[in-house]
C-alpha positions in Angstrom: -52.0 -0.2 -2.8 -51.2 -2.1 -6.1 -49.3 -5.3 -5.8 -46.3 -4.0 -7.8 -45.8 -1.2 -5.2 -45.9 -3.7 -2.3 -43.3 -5.8 -4.1 -41.1 -2.7 -4.7 -41.3 -1.7 -1.0 -40.5 -5.3 0.1 -37.6 -5.5 -2.4 -36.1 -2.2 -1.0 -36.4 -3.5 2.6 -34.8 -6.8 1.7 -31.9 -5.1 -0.2 -31.3 -2.8 2.8 -31.3 -5.6 5.3 -29.0 -7.7 3.1 -26.6 -4.7 2.8 -26.5 -4.1 6.6 -26.0 -7.7 7.4 -23.3 -7.9 4.7 -21.4 -4.9 6.1 -21.6 -6.4 9.6 -20.4 -9.8 8.6 -17.5 -8.5 6.5 -16.5 -6.1 9.3 -16.5 -8.9 11.8 -14.3 -11.0 9.5 -11.8 -8.1 9.2 -11.2 -8.3 13.0 -11.0 -12.1 13.0 -8.4 -12.2 10.3 -6.0 -9.9 12.1 -2.9 -11.5 13.6 -2.7 -10.8 17.3 0.4 -10.8 19.5 2.8 -10.0 16.6 6.1 -9.3 18.2 9.0 -7.0 17.4 11.9 -5.1 18.9 13.6 -1.8 18.4 17.2 -1.1 19.3 18.5 2.5 20.0 15.5 4.5 18.7 16.5 8.2 18.9 14.4 10.4 21.1 15.3 14.1 20.8 15.2 15.9 24.2 14.0 13.6 27.0 10.9 15.5 28.3 8.6 15.5 31.3 5.7 15.7 28.8 6.8 12.4 27.4 7.7 11.3 23.9 5.8 8.6 21.9 8.0 6.0 20.5 7.8 5.1 16.7 5.7 2.0 17.3 3.0 3.9 19.2 0.7 4.1 16.2 0.4 0.3 15.8 -3.0 -1.4 16.5 -3.3 -2.6 20.1 0.4 -2.0 20.7 2.1 -2.8 24.0 5.7 -1.6 24.4 8.2 -2.7 27.1 11.1 -0.3 27.4 14.2 -2.3 28.4 17.0 0.3 28.2 17.6 4.1 27.7 21.0 5.4 26.9 22.5 8.9 26.5 22.9 9.5 22.8 26.2 11.3 23.1 28.2 8.7 25.1 26.0 5.6 25.0 25.9 5.5 28.8 22.9 3.7 30.2 20.4 6.0 32.0 19.0 4.1 34.9 15.2 4.0 35.4 15.2 5.2 39.0 14.6 8.9 39.1 15.4 9.5 35.5 12.6 8.1 33.2 9.5 6.0 33.2 8.0 4.0 30.4 4.3 3.9 30.1 3.5 1.6 27.2 5.0 3.3 24.1 5.7 6.6 25.8 9.1 7.5 27.3 8.7 10.2 30.0 11.5 12.0 31.8 11.2 12.6 35.5 11.4 16.2 36.6 14.4 15.9 38.9 16.5 13.9 36.3 19.8 15.5 35.2 19.1 13.9 31.8 16.1 16.1 30.9 16.4 17.6 27.5 19.2 15.2 26.6 19.0 13.2 23.4 18.5 9.6 24.3 18.2 6.2 22.6 15.5 3.8 23.7 15.5 0.0 23.3 12.2 -1.8 23.6 10.1 -4.8 22.6 6.5 -4.6 21.5 3.6 -6.7 20.5 0.7 -5.5 18.4 -2.2 -6.7 16.3 -1.2 -6.9 12.6 -3.4 -6.5 9.6 -3.1 -9.4 7.2 -4.0 -9.6 3.5 -7.4 -11.1 4.5 -8.2 -8.5 7.0 -7.2 -5.7 4.5 -9.4 -7.3 1.9 -12.3 -7.5 4.3 -11.7 -3.8 5.3 -11.8 -2.8 1.6 -15.1 -4.7 1.1 -16.6 -3.0 4.2 -15.5 0.4 2.9 -16.9 -0.2 -0.5 -20.3 -1.4 0.8 -20.6 1.4 3.3 -19.7 4.1 0.9 -22.3 2.9 -1.6 -25.1 4.1 0.6 -25.4 7.4 -1.3 -26.8 5.9 -4.4 -29.0 3.5 -2.5 -30.5 6.5 -0.7 -31.2 8.1 -4.0 -32.9 5.0 -5.3 -35.0 4.7 -2.2 -36.1 8.4 -2.4 -37.0 8.0 -6.1 -38.8 4.8 -5.4 -40.9 6.3 -2.6 -41.6 9.3 -4.8 -42.9 6.9 -7.5 -45.1 5.2 -4.9 -46.6 8.4 -3.6 -47.2 9.7 -7.1 -48.8 6.4 -8.0 -51.0 6.4 -5.0 -52.1 10.0 -5.7 -52.8 9.4 -9.4 -54.7 6.2 -8.5 -56.8 8.1 -5.9 -57.5 11.0 -8.2 -58.5 8.5 -10.9 -61.0 6.8 -8.7 -62.4 10.2 -7.6 -62.9 11.3 -11.2 -64.4 7.9 -12.2 -66.7 7.9 -9.2 -68.0 11.4 -10.0 -68.6 10.4 -13.6 -70.6 7.4 -12.6 -72.7 9.5 -10.3 -73.4 11.8 -13.3 -71.5 14.7 -11.9 -69.3 16.8 -14.2 -66.7 19.4 -13.5 
């Protein structure tokens, strides 16, 4: 195999390894730059029709969220609905209990929550990770073309040697 082909293969391998390590490092940085235990609270979030199936509260979609429901009130008269026998709160889900007289009532939930927040740095790291990982299509094309060049080069070199060897032996086609 000619030296330039060996160099090409080595270059492709080094570029690929550098890309993989770069994606890994930037992805790790994204997680490290996030702000953990960011706190907040919500007062009187409306929940339409307290249901046994449960209703996710608005903050349910936050990253690593933990909600603590502190109060539930009837929407029509603002009377507190006691926990016992009426509702349960499992993280950011408000669930009615089957025997509760408040099932299907519109209620208001008050709760505190903590979550992991993205920061400008973690968003930037995420953007870099996305950009590097989405660039793999053109790298794949370059690798396929490069290996096609290598295979064709090896074939033409081998055929050239065969023809040259036959000519030296005095054989003709």
